[in-house]
C-alpha positions as CSV (number, residue, x, y, z in Angstrom):
1,M,15.1,-33.9,-32.4
2,T,14.4,-31.5,-29.6
3,Q,12.5,-33.4,-26.2
4,N,9.7,-32.0,-24.7
5,L,10.5,-30.9,-21.3
6,P,7.8,-30.9,-18.4
7,L,5.4,-27.8,-18.4
8,A,6.9,-25.3,-15.5
9,H,3.5,-25.2,-13.6
10,R,3.5,-26.3,-9.8
11,L,0.3,-27.4,-8.4
12,P,-1.0,-26.4,-4.7
13,D,0.0,-28.4,-2.2
14,T,-3.1,-28.2,0.3
15,S,-1.6,-30.2,3.7
16,V,-1.6,-27.1,5.4
17,P,-4.8,-26.1,7.2
18,L,-6.0,-22.8,6.4
19,L,-7.4,-20.6,8.8
20,D,-11.1,-19.4,8.2
21,T,-11.7,-16.7,10.7
22,T,-10.6,-13.1,11.1
23,V,-8.1,-11.3,12.9
24,G,-9.8,-10.1,15.6
25,E,-10.7,-14.1,16.0
26,S,-7.4,-15.0,15.6
27,L,-6.2,-12.8,18.3
28,R,-8.4,-13.9,20.3
29,L,-7.6,-17.5,20.6
30,T,-4.1,-16.6,20.5
31,A,-4.8,-14.5,23.8
32,A,-6.7,-17.7,25.9
33,R,-4.3,-20.3,24.9
34,F,-1.2,-17.9,25.9
35,P,-2.7,-15.2,27.8
36,E,0.6,-14.7,29.7
37,R,3.1,-14.8,26.7
38,R,4.7,-11.6,25.6
39,A,3.1,-10.6,22.5
40,L,4.6,-7.0,21.8
41,V,8.1,-5.9,23.1
42,W,9.8,-2.5,22.5
43,P,12.5,0.0,23.6
44,A,12.1,1.5,27.2
45,G,14.9,4.0,27.4
46,E,18.0,1.8,27.5
47,G,15.5,-1.5,28.7
48,I,13.0,-2.7,27.4
49,A,8.7,-3.1,27.6
50,A,6.6,-5.5,26.7
51,M,2.7,-6.4,26.5
52,T,1.2,-9.8,27.3
53,Y,-1.1,-11.5,24.8
54,A,-4.0,-11.0,27.7
55,E,-3.0,-7.3,27.8
56,L,-2.6,-6.7,24.1
57,L,-6.5,-8.1,23.6
58,A,-7.8,-6.5,26.4
59,Q,-6.2,-2.9,25.0
60,A,-7.3,-3.9,21.1
61,E,-10.7,-4.3,22.4
62,R,-11.0,-0.5,24.1
63,T,-9.5,0.7,20.5
64,A,-12.4,-1.2,18.8
65,A,-15.1,0.8,21.3
66,W,-13.3,4.0,20.8
67,L,-13.2,3.7,17.1
68,L,-16.9,2.8,17.3
69,E,-17.3,5.9,19.1
70,H,-16.2,8.0,15.9
71,A,-16.9,5.9,12.5
72,V,-18.8,3.1,11.9
73,S,-17.9,-0.7,10.9
74,G,-17.1,-0.8,7.6
75,D,-15.2,1.8,7.1
76,R,-11.8,2.9,6.5
77,V,-9.3,4.1,9.2
78,A,-5.9,5.5,7.9
79,I,-2.5,5.1,9.9
80,W,0.1,7.6,9.1
81,S,3.1,6.8,11.2
82,C,6.7,5.1,11.7
83,N,6.3,1.6,13.4
84,S,4.7,1.8,17.1
85,V,2.7,0.1,19.6
86,E,0.2,2.1,18.8
87,W,0.1,1.7,15.3
88,I,-0.3,-2.5,16.1
89,L,-3.5,-1.5,18.5
90,V,-5.0,0.5,15.9
91,E,-4.3,-2.5,13.4
92,Y,-6.2,-4.9,16.0
93,G,-8.7,-1.8,17.0
94,C,-9.9,-2.1,13.2
95,A,-9.9,-5.6,13.3
96,L,-12.4,-6.3,16.0
97,A,-14.3,-3.3,14.5
98,G,-15.2,-4.4,11.6
99,M,-12.8,-1.5,9.7
100,T,-10.6,-1.3,7.0
101,V,-6.7,-0.4,7.9
102,A,-5.5,1.9,5.2
103,S,-1.8,2.6,5.9
104,W,0.0,5.4,4.9
105,N,3.9,5.8,4.3
106,P,5.0,8.1,6.6
107,A,7.6,9.2,4.1
108,W,4.6,10.1,1.4
109,T,4.5,13.9,0.3
110,D,1.1,15.7,0.6
111,F,0.4,15.1,-2.5
112,E,0.6,11.3,-2.3
113,C,-1.4,11.2,0.8
114,A,-4.2,13.3,-0.8
115,H,-4.4,10.5,-3.4
116,A,-4.6,7.8,-0.7
117,R,-7.3,9.5,1.0
118,D,-9.4,10.7,-2.4
119,L,-9.2,6.4,-3.1
120,T,-10.1,5.0,0.1
121,A,-12.3,8.4,1.9
122,P,-11.0,7.2,5.4
123,A,-13.7,8.1,8.5
124,L,-10.4,8.7,10.7
125,L,-6.6,9.3,10.2
126,L,-4.2,8.3,13.4
127,A,-1.6,10.7,12.4
128,G,2.2,9.8,14.8
129,S,5.5,10.8,13.5
130,D,7.5,9.9,10.6
131,T,11.0,7.8,10.9
132,R,12.7,10.9,12.2
133,G,10.5,11.7,14.8
134,V,8.7,14.6,12.9
135,S,5.3,14.9,14.2
136,L,2.7,14.1,11.1
137,Q,-0.4,15.3,13.2
138,E,0.0,19.1,11.6
139,R,0.3,18.0,8.0
140,G,-2.6,15.5,8.7
141,T,-4.9,17.8,9.0
142,A,-4.5,20.1,6.6
143,I,-4.9,16.7,4.5
144,M,-7.9,15.9,6.2
145,R,-10.2,17.4,7.9
146,A,-9.2,18.7,11.2
147,H,-12.0,16.6,13.4
148,L,-11.1,13.7,11.5
149,V,-7.2,13.4,12.7
150,H,-6.6,12.5,16.0
151,P,-2.8,12.2,17.5
152,L,-1.4,8.1,17.2
153,D,1.0,8.7,19.8
154,D,-2.2,9.7,22.6
155,L,-4.1,6.7,21.3
156,L,-3.6,4.6,25.0
157,D,-5.4,8.0,26.7
158,L,-7.7,7.9,24.2
159,V,-8.8,4.6,24.5
160,A,-7.8,4.6,28.7
161,S,-11.7,5.3,29.9
162,V,-13.9,3.4,27.2
163,E,-15.8,0.6,27.9
164,A,-15.2,-2.3,26.0
165,G,-18.8,-3.7,25.3
166,A,-20.2,-5.6,22.5
167,L,-18.1,-5.4,19.2
168,P,-19.9,-6.3,15.8
169,D,-19.6,-9.3,14.0
170,V,-17.2,-9.5,11.4
171,M,-16.7,-12.1,8.4
172,P,-13.6,-14.1,7.4
173,A,-14.3,-12.2,3.5
174,D,-14.6,-8.9,4.8
175,L,-12.1,-6.3,3.8
176,F,-9.6,-5.7,6.6
177,L,-6.4,-4.5,5.1
178,I,-5.8,-1.8,2.0
179,Q,-2.0,-1.8,1.0
180,F,-0.5,0.8,-1.1
181,T,1.6,-0.5,-4.1
182,S,3.3,1.9,-6.5
183,G,1.6,0.7,-10.7
184,T,3.7,1.3,-13.5
185,T,1.0,3.8,-14.2
186,G,2.4,6.1,-11.5
187,K,0.1,6.9,-8.6
188,A,-0.4,4.3,-5.5
189,K,-2.4,1.2,-5.9
190,G,-4.2,-0.1,-3.2
191,A,-4.5,-4.2,-2.8
192,A,-7.8,-5.1,-0.9
193,M,-7.7,-7.7,1.5
194,S,-10.1,-9.4,3.5
195,H,-9.6,-11.3,6.6
196,R,-9.3,-14.3,4.9
197,T,-6.8,-13.4,2.7
198,A,-4.2,-11.5,5.5
199,L,-4.4,-14.0,8.1
200,N,-3.8,-16.6,5.6
201,G,-0.8,-14.6,4.3
202,A,0.7,-14.5,7.6
203,W,-0.1,-17.7,8.9
204,L,1.4,-19.6,5.8
205,R,4.5,-17.3,5.7
206,V,5.3,-18.7,9.6
207,V,4.3,-22.0,8.7
208,A,7.2,-22.1,6.3
209,A,9.9,-20.6,8.4
210,Q,8.6,-23.6,11.0
211,A,7.7,-21.2,13.9
212,D,6.1,-21.4,17.4
213,E,5.4,-19.7,20.5
214,S,8.8,-19.8,21.3
215,D,10.0,-17.5,18.8
216,V,11.3,-13.7,19.1
217,W,11.1,-11.7,15.9
218,I,12.9,-8.7,15.5
219,N,12.6,-7.4,11.9
220,P,12.1,-3.3,11.5
221,V,9.9,-3.8,8.0
222,P,7.6,-1.0,7.9
223,L,3.9,-1.6,9.5
224,N,2.9,-0.1,6.5
225,H,4.3,-2.6,4.5
226,M,2.6,-5.9,3.5
227,G,5.8,-7.7,5.6
228,G,5.3,-5.7,8.7
229,A,1.6,-5.6,9.5
230,V,1.0,-8.8,7.7
231,S,3.9,-10.9,8.1
232,L,5.2,-10.2,10.8
233,V,2.3,-8.9,13.5
234,I,-0.4,-10.9,12.1
235,G,1.7,-13.8,11.7
236,C,3.7,-13.8,15.4
237,M,0.3,-13.4,16.5
238,T,-1.2,-16.6,14.9
239,V,1.4,-19.4,16.6
240,G,1.8,-17.3,19.7
241,A,5.2,-15.9,19.0
242,C,6.4,-12.3,20.3
243,Y,6.8,-9.5,17.6
244,V,10.0,-7.0,18.9
245,V,8.9,-3.2,18.0
246,M,11.1,-1.0,16.2
247,T,10.8,2.5,15.0
248,R,12.9,2.2,12.5
249,F,16.1,0.3,11.6
250,D,19.6,1.1,13.7
251,P,21.8,-1.4,14.0
252,A,23.3,-0.8,17.1
253,Q,20.0,-0.6,19.2
254,F,18.5,-3.9,16.7
255,V,21.5,-5.7,18.2
256,R,20.7,-4.6,21.7
257,L,17.5,-5.3,21.5
258,M,18.6,-8.9,20.2
259,G,20.6,-9.5,23.4
260,Q,17.9,-7.9,25.9
261,C,15.1,-10.1,24.0
262,G,16.4,-13.1,23.8
263,A,15.5,-13.3,19.4
264,T,15.2,-16.1,17.8
265,R,14.8,-15.1,14.6
266,I,15.5,-11.7,12.5
267,G,15.1,-10.4,9.1
268,G,15.9,-7.7,6.4
269,V,17.6,-6.6,3.1
270,P,21.3,-8.0,2.9
271,T,22.6,-4.1,3.5
272,M,21.0,-4.4,7.0
273,I,22.1,-8.2,7.9
274,Y,25.8,-6.9,7.0
275,A,25.2,-3.8,9.5
276,L,24.6,-5.8,12.2
277,L,27.4,-8.4,11.6
278,E,29.6,-4.9,11.7
279,Q,28.0,-4.2,15.3
280,P,30.2,-5.1,18.0
281,E,28.2,-7.1,20.3
282,W,26.3,-9.2,17.2
283,A,27.8,-12.2,18.5
284,E,27.1,-12.3,22.0
285,A,23.1,-11.0,21.0
286,A,23.3,-13.7,18.3
287,R,23.5,-17.0,21.3
288,D,19.5,-17.5,21.0
289,L,19.7,-17.0,16.7
290,R,17.9,-19.7,14.6
291,A,17.0,-18.3,11.5
292,V,17.7,-15.0,9.7
293,G,14.6,-13.9,6.7
294,S,15.3,-11.9,3.9
295,G,13.9,-11.2,0.6
296,G,13.5,-7.8,-1.7
297,A,17.1,-8.3,-3.2
298,Q,19.4,-11.4,-3.8
299,V,20.7,-12.7,-0.3
300,P,24.9,-12.9,-1.5
301,R,26.0,-16.5,-1.2
302,P,29.6,-15.3,1.1
303,L,26.7,-13.9,4.0
304,I,25.0,-16.9,3.7
305,E,28.0,-18.6,4.5
306,R,29.2,-17.0,7.0
307,L,25.6,-16.8,9.0
308,M,25.9,-20.4,8.8
309,Q,29.2,-21.2,9.4
310,D,30.7,-18.9,12.1
311,Y,26.8,-18.4,13.8
312,G,25.0,-21.7,13.1
313,V,22.3,-19.8,11.6
314,T,19.7,-20.8,9.1
315,V,18.7,-18.0,6.1
316,L,15.4,-18.3,4.8
317,V,14.7,-16.2,1.8
318,A,10.6,-16.0,1.2
319,F,9.0,-14.2,-1.8
320,A,6.2,-12.1,-1.9
321,Q,3.9,-8.9,-2.9
322,S,1.9,-6.2,-2.0
323,E,-0.8,-8.0,-4.2
324,C,0.1,-11.8,-2.5
325,P,1.4,-12.2,1.1
326,M,2.9,-14.8,0.2
327,I,4.4,-16.8,-2.6
328,S,7.6,-18.7,-1.8
329,A,9.5,-19.7,0.7
330,T,13.5,-21.4,1.2
331,L,12.7,-24.5,4.4
332,P,14.8,-25.0,7.4
333,G,16.5,-28.1,6.2
334,E,17.3,-27.4,2.9
335,D,20.0,-27.2,1.6
336,P,21.3,-23.3,3.1
337,L,22.5,-22.1,-0.5
338,L,19.1,-22.5,-2.3
339,A,18.1,-19.1,-0.5
340,A,21.2,-17.3,-3.2
341,E,19.9,-18.6,-6.1
342,T,16.5,-18.9,-5.5
343,V,13.7,-18.0,-3.7
344,G,12.2,-21.6,-2.7
345,R,9.0,-23.3,-3.6
346,P,5.5,-22.4,-3.8
347,V,4.0,-22.5,-0.3
348,S,1.3,-24.5,0.6
349,H,-2.2,-23.8,-1.6
350,T,-0.4,-21.3,-4.1
351,E,-0.1,-22.6,-7.7
352,V,2.5,-21.2,-10.0
353,K,2.8,-21.6,-13.3
354,I,5.5,-19.4,-15.9
355,C,4.0,-18.0,-18.8
356,D,4.9,-16.0,-22.1
357,P,4.5,-12.5,-20.9
358,Q,2.8,-12.1,-24.6
359,T,0.8,-14.9,-25.5
360,G,0.3,-16.7,-22.0
361,A,1.2,-19.8,-22.4
362,T,2.7,-21.8,-20.1
363,L,6.3,-22.4,-20.8
364,Q,8.5,-25.6,-19.8
365,V,10.9,-26.0,-16.9
366,D,13.5,-23.8,-16.9
367,E,12.7,-21.2,-19.8
368,V,11.9,-17.9,-18.5
369,G,8.7,-16.2,-18.5
370,E,5.9,-14.2,-16.1
371,I,5.1,-15.7,-12.7
372,R,1.7,-16.1,-12.6
373,V,0.1,-16.7,-9.1
374,R,-3.4,-18.3,-8.4
375,G,-4.2,-19.3,-4.9
376,P,-6.3,-17.6,-1.5
377,V,-4.0,-15.4,-0.3
378,V,-4.1,-13.4,-3.9
379,M,-5.8,-10.0,-3.1
380,D,-9.4,-9.6,-4.0
381,G,-8.3,-6.4,-6.2
382,Y,-7.3,-2.9,-5.9
383,F,-9.6,-0.8,-4.2
384,R,-12.2,1.0,-6.4
385,M,-9.5,0.5,-9.2
386,A,-11.1,-2.5,-11.6
387,E,-9.9,-1.4,-14.8
388,A,-6.3,-2.0,-12.8
389,T,-7.5,-5.2,-11.1
390,A,-8.9,-7.0,-14.5
391,A,-5.2,-6.1,-16.0
392,T,-3.3,-7.5,-13.2
393,I,-6.0,-10.7,-12.4
394,D,-7.0,-12.8,-15.3
395,A,-10.6,-14.6,-15.6
396,D,-9.0,-17.6,-14.5
397,G,-8.2,-15.7,-11.1
398,F,-4.3,-16.1,-11.4
399,L,-2.1,-12.8,-10.7
400,H,0.2,-11.8,-13.2
401,T,3.5,-10.8,-10.9
402,G,5.3,-8.9,-13.5
403,D,8.4,-11.0,-11.9
404,L,10.3,-13.1,-14.5
405,A,11.7,-16.1,-13.3
406,S,12.0,-19.8,-14.2
407,L,10.4,-22.9,-12.5
408,D,12.6,-26.2,-12.3
409,A,11.8,-29.9,-12.3
410,E,12.0,-29.9,-8.4
411,G,9.8,-26.4,-8.3
412,Y,12.1,-23.6,-7.0
413,I,11.5,-20.6,-8.7
414,R,14.7,-18.5,-10.0
415,I,14.3,-14.9,-10.6
416,H,15.5,-13.7,-13.4
417,G,14.2,-10.0,-13.8
418,R,11.1,-7.7,-13.9
419,A,9.0,-7.5,-16.4
420,R,7.4,-4.5,-15.2
421,D,9.9,-1.4,-14.8
422,V,10.9,-1.2,-11.2
423,I,13.8,-0.1,-9.0
424,I,14.5,-2.1,-5.4
425,R,16.3,0.3,-3.4
426,G,16.7,-1.3,0.1
427,G,13.8,-3.2,-0.4
428,E,11.7,-0.5,-1.5
429,N,9.8,-0.7,-5.2
430,I,10.1,2.0,-6.9
431,Y,8.5,2.3,-10.2
432,P,10.1,5.0,-12.5
433,A,6.3,5.9,-14.5
434,E,6.2,7.6,-11.3
435,V,9.4,9.9,-10.9
436,E,9.0,10.4,-14.3
437,D,5.5,11.7,-14.3
438,C,6.6,14.0,-11.2
439,L,10.0,15.7,-13.1
440,L,7.5,15.9,-16.4
441,T,5.4,18.4,-14.2
442,H,8.8,21.1,-13.9
443,P,8.4,23.2,-16.5
444,A,12.6,23.3,-17.7
445,V,12.3,19.0,-18.4
446,H,10.6,18.1,-22.2
447,A,11.5,14.3,-21.5
448,V,12.7,12.1,-19.2
449,A,13.9,8.3,-18.4
450,V,14.4,6.9,-15.0
451,V,16.5,4.0,-14.6
452,A,18.0,1.6,-11.7
453,V,21.4,2.7,-10.9
454,P,23.8,-0.3,-9.3
455,D,24.6,1.0,-5.6
456,E,26.8,-0.6,-3.2
457,R,24.8,0.0,-0.1
458,W,21.3,0.2,-1.4
459,G,21.6,-2.2,-4.0
460,Q,20.0,0.0,-6.3
461,V,19.3,3.5,-6.6
462,V,17.4,6.2,-8.8
463,G,18.9,7.8,-11.7
464,A,17.3,10.7,-14.0
465,A,18.1,11.2,-17.5
466,V,16.8,14.4,-18.5
467,Q,16.0,16.6,-21.8
468,L,15.2,19.9,-20.8
469,C,13.1,22.0,-22.7
470,E,14.6,24.5,-25.5
471,G,16.0,27.9,-24.0
472,A,15.4,26.2,-20.6
473,S,17.9,25.5,-17.6
474,A,18.0,23.8,-14.4
475,T,20.2,21.9,-12.2
476,A,20.3,18.5,-10.6
477,E,19.8,20.0,-7.0
478,H,16.9,22.2,-8.6
479,L,15.3,19.3,-10.1
480,E,15.9,17.1,-6.9
481,A,14.0,19.6,-4.6
482,H,11.4,19.8,-7.2
483,T,10.7,15.4,-6.8
484,A,11.5,15.8,-3.0
485,E,8.1,17.8,-2.4
486,R,6.3,15.6,-4.4
487,I,7.1,12.1,-3.5
488,A,8.9,10.2,-1.3
489,H,12.1,10.5,-0.3
490,F,13.6,7.2,-1.8
491,K,12.1,8.0,-4.8
492,V,14.0,11.0,-5.4
493,P,17.0,10.4,-7.7
494,R,20.1,11.4,-6.5
495,R,22.1,10.5,-10.2
496,W,21.7,12.3,-12.5
497,Q,22.5,12.8,-16.3
498,F,21.3,15.8,-18.7
499,V,21.5,15.2,-22.4
500,E,20.5,16.5,-25.9
501,S,18.3,14.0,-26.8
502,F,17.2,10.2,-26.7
503,P,17.7,7.6,-28.7
504,L,14.3,6.2,-29.6
505,T,12.6,3.2,-30.6
506,A,10.7,2.3,-33.6
507,S,7.9,3.1,-32.3
508,G,9.2,6.0,-30.5
509,K,9.8,4.7,-27.1
510,I,12.8,5.6,-25.2
511,R,15.4,2.9,-25.1
512,K,16.0,2.8,-21.6
513,V,18.6,-0.1,-21.7
514,E,21.1,2.7,-23.5
515,V,20.1,5.1,-21.3
516,E,21.2,2.7,-18.1
517,G,24.6,2.8,-20.2
518,L,24.8,6.6,-19.5
519,F,25.4,6.2,-15.5
């Protein structure tokens, strides 16, 4: 007789108090508490520059006043740039002005930007540079009306003469962030986050890490990602910690900054951490290091053991989505090797259950199903996409994550795969449907299947199997150039196979498992 096991359903722990305020008011409170503490640090030549919390608040208030001269409270403001201090000032300026940040990926093509523009109708675009240092200003003026585009790199000059007067009242439930995320249907969706949602998503992240005002965080995750703009920027602010701004990941610069700033916490996907360990100055730079945070890919056990045994560093793994900035995490003091096997337990105020993807029934512990999440940091919905929202958040308020996992009796979550088709390249989520839609716009392409191909450096890269139209010809180089004009570089297929036909299911769908075997 089969014994009935407990259900894989973990109710929320509510022992940690939530923050019932806005992002802007939280910045004011932290600046009042730690006015002279470093808020931001960034490279300046071979040295570093810094901004205190009092200075950050003053600049953010001036930025808010400048924004209100060009738009009104409630408007969307697009930021299109690599990481920068100015990016963060606009984020906080929007928070204080009651405007909504709509961040664009600097790797996007004009096609992708036009979709984001049409979806969110931003009143302003602050354009900076991409990660190669190439200005996005000219492209921005072609995508938006020229008078709505302003140079992000000149922000400090733009706001220098602005008097920071009275700012509007902003409420915790007001919209703060539209975080773009690719979907299985192709074009990006905008996960809408209120001030309360974003602030508490960040707060629960630092609570789980047991961080405080003495911490110095370095993690070059892009600010157009939830992990950058919310978990790191806002997370550091909630406790008065210091955030180190990096334009992009550069191992040598990263390690140099660690030493110059006295970094206590760093983060990145495993490929980044391995690159840091190869730097000759690593051991000296890691002298103050307490923890390494990772996610977006499984953390190999040998990497955890090396960091733990050779450098006395705790490895912490967090699990989140654009639709929910914090779901689970491993904690300091736990068995460090849990970070290699699990993504920890649900964080405070987060209810998790594992369900049969077809029936919705809650499964038993250790059974594999879809992770469904309910709590105060689940997105409000997809911006102006009611049908997509209804398909993702059910009537009971549970977010259907699309991730396959099991929940054990102690509450630890083990990821087993993806219910939704997704390729994870160096921490970037790539949805095959978007790449397939792009390739099908080429006149020579009859059918295509995009799959994940294992890669030693990136974890996975994009592979495309292509069936050409009868009598047509096209090379991998031609198709690569075609996609590179329309989608971000990290989504472009780098492995190609040309086929006469595809293996099909009884319902006529391509058998992608068999396609994967071609690579």
